[in-house]
N, C-alpha and C positions, 0 to 999 in steps of 0.2 A: 581565479579557476587553477587546478594544480596541472604539473605540464604533464601532455596524455604519455608521453614516452614514461616517465615514470609508472604512471597509472599502469598501462598497460605491463607493464616492468611486475609492480606488485603484486597483479592478479596471475600473471605465468609462473611467478615464485609460488605464489599460495595454493596454483593448481598442481603444478608439479611437485611438490609437500603429496595430495592426497594421491598421485601417481604412485608415489615411492613408497608411501605408507600399506598400500593394495601389491606393490611389487608387480607392476604392471609397463614400467616401461619398454621393456623388451618384446612387448604384446599389441597385436594389431589392435584387437579388442576394445585397449584403455579408452579410445576417444567415443564409444559407444555407450562404455560402463560411463565415462565421467560428464558426456553430457546427459545421462540419465541420472545421475546422483545427484546432481547441479539441478535436475528441473524437479527430480519428485523425492530429491532427499536419501537419504540410509536405508531407509526400508527398502526402497526399491534392487540393493542389491541381491536380494533375497532370490534374484532371475539371474543371479551370474554365481551361483554355487560351486558350478561345472568348470567356471573359469578361473578360478581365483583356488590358491594353494590353503589347506583345508584350518590350520591355524591361522594363517590370516581372516580366514573367513570368518572364524568362530569368535575371534577378538573382536574383529571388526562391528559384526553384528553384538555381538554381547556387553559390551562393556561400554558402560552408560556415556566415561566420561576418559575415551579409547584414545589412541593416535589418529584414528580415522576423525569420530568426532573435533576432537583439536581443529588437526588439521582442516574440515569444512564450515565451523565455526572461524577460524581465521580468512579464509576465504571469502566468507559471507561479511565478515564483519570490512574486508577490504572490498569487494561487491557493494555493499552500500555507501559507503563515501566515495568513489571512485565513480560508479554510475549512478548513482542519485545525488549523490552530495556536492560532485565537483561544483555545480552550477548554483547553490543550493547551501551556501555557508551557514545558515542555519539551522539544517538539518545535520551537516557536522556536529555542529556546535551541543546541538539538542542530544546527540549520540554520546557523545562525551559526556554530557550533563548523568545518562540515565546507565553509564555503561558500568557502575560498582553496584547498580542496585540488583535484587534480585529477582525484578522480574526483568532484565535487560536479558540475562542471562537463560530465563525460562524461554525469552519468545527468539533467543536465538538457539535452543537448544531445539525448541517447536520446527524452525526452517531447518535445522541441520539433517532433521527425523525425517519430514514431511517434502521438505524442496518450496514448491511458487504454492502450494494447495490453499494458503490463507494470504498470497498478494495480491491477488482479483486485476483487476484494469488497471490500476495506480500504487505500485508496491510502495511508494513514500510517504501515501495514507497510509496503508494499511500499518505498517511500520510504527508510525506513529499512532496510530490506533490502539493495536497491540500493544503499546509501552505504554499508554495512557491509563486506558483501562486494566489496570494491574486482577481487576474481580473476572477477567473473560480464563480461567484459567482452563487447563487441558479437559477436564470435568463441564466446563461451560462448553466447551469447541466441541466438545465428542457426544454432548448428548443433548445439551439444550438450546443451538443454534444461535445461542448470544451474539456470539463475533456476527455472522450472517445478520442476525436481525438488526446488528448496532448498524453495520456496512450499508442495510438498504435503506435504514430510517434516515441515515447522514446525508448520503449521495440523493435523495429526493427532498429532505426535509432540512438540510443547510446545519449550520452551529446551532442554531437554537433548541434542536430534537434531544440534544444533549441529556439535556434535562432526564431526557426519558428511562435514560441511564446511569444516572449519578448512584445508586446501588453498586455499581461494579467500578466507579475511581472514588481515590484521595477526596475529600470533602475539602481539602486545601487546595489540590491541582486540581478542582471543580470552579472552585473562588476565583482563582488564578487565570485558567480560562477566560472566566467572564467577565473581568476586569481587565483585561490586559487585550489590547485592540488588535495588536499584529501576535498574536500568540501561535504558537508553532503547531496549532491545529488550524487557527486559521490560514495559515501560510499551508499546510497539507494538502488543504481543501481547495483554495484556489489552486493549488497541482491539478486537482481532481476534476475541478470545474472550465478550466481556461482553455483548453483545447475541444472540450465536447461543447461547451457554449459559443467561442467564437464559431467554430465551423457550421453551428447551429444559424446564424445570425446570417451568417454568410449566404447559407441554402436559403432562406427566410430573404433575401434581397435589401436587406437591411446595411447601411453603410453606416461607420464608424466617427460620425457628426458627433462634434464636441464631446471626445470623449466616451461617448453610451456604451462601447465594449466594457470598458474599466470599471464605469459606471454598475452597467446591468452583473458586470463579474462581484464586487463588492456585494450585490444583495443578493443575487441566488447563492453567492457563499455562506450568508448571515441567514438567508429565508428559504433556502431553496429553488426549487424549481419555476413552481407557479408561483409563491408570493414575490420571491425575486423581481419576475419580469414583471410582474402587477406593479412591482416599483418606477419601472420606466416607463410604464405601456405610454404615458402623455408623451416622449419622447420617440416616439414610431407611429408610423402612419397604418391607423385600423385596420386593413386587411393585410399588411406585411406582417404585424400580430396578432390574425391570427391563423395566419402561415405556420407564426413563429410557435404558438400555441403547439399546432397540431403536428409537430415534429419533436418536442420534448423530450427525453425519455419521462414515463410516465410510472409511478407505481401506485397500485390500484386504488388506494385513498385519492387519490388527486386524481385520477379519470373520469369521473362520474364531475365530477366539478368543472374539469374543463370542459368535457363534450357538452354541459349546460350551458358556459358560456361561449363556446363557438354557435351554438344557434340561437343565441340570443338576438 
């Protein structure tokens, strides 16, 4: 893990560069604008036209790769590595591998423009998905809701469901994901499922005997909630298993199947 003080220093420097770019050092509103920028991206600046010098505002809004966008992207890169990668070295390595690709810059630009809009409730998974599925471009995001569909599917049905979106991914990348046991997507999905699954197991009064939690995590990551939990059903007392099924986040397609099971 990187040194905490170094982490904070890097983020602070990147944040101060954004403040300098907008010439906000002496103004109290700088914190409000900064928080909005980091949460909602450059497009949120339109709310602060009256608070910025006209030439600085015009440049910030109009320039595709001007000082503000460069500063925002620099901050985001530091944030990705510090906030999400400091305890996940595989994620930092993955970012470095993709850094010089066209899609990396597209994802970075999109995040700088719209902030956390596409980060969902697990930024590390969102970033990995958007980098891997390079075919989901701005048009797909805005007109077809392709990323929402991908997110909904993979967070309900696990790794196996990515084949439904193969047309958005490079064929070689898809093959590598299928043939690599601990692929970046597998690890990112584990980051998504782990806290939710472990909380549900505890809530359902299921003890972590014989590494049950990790076994369940492996299966849920691969096959999604319902099939993944069914794979460990024999290791759970029936009444607690039914309680677990009643508590899991359900996709519309799984809900009927789950309800049928509960009433058997």
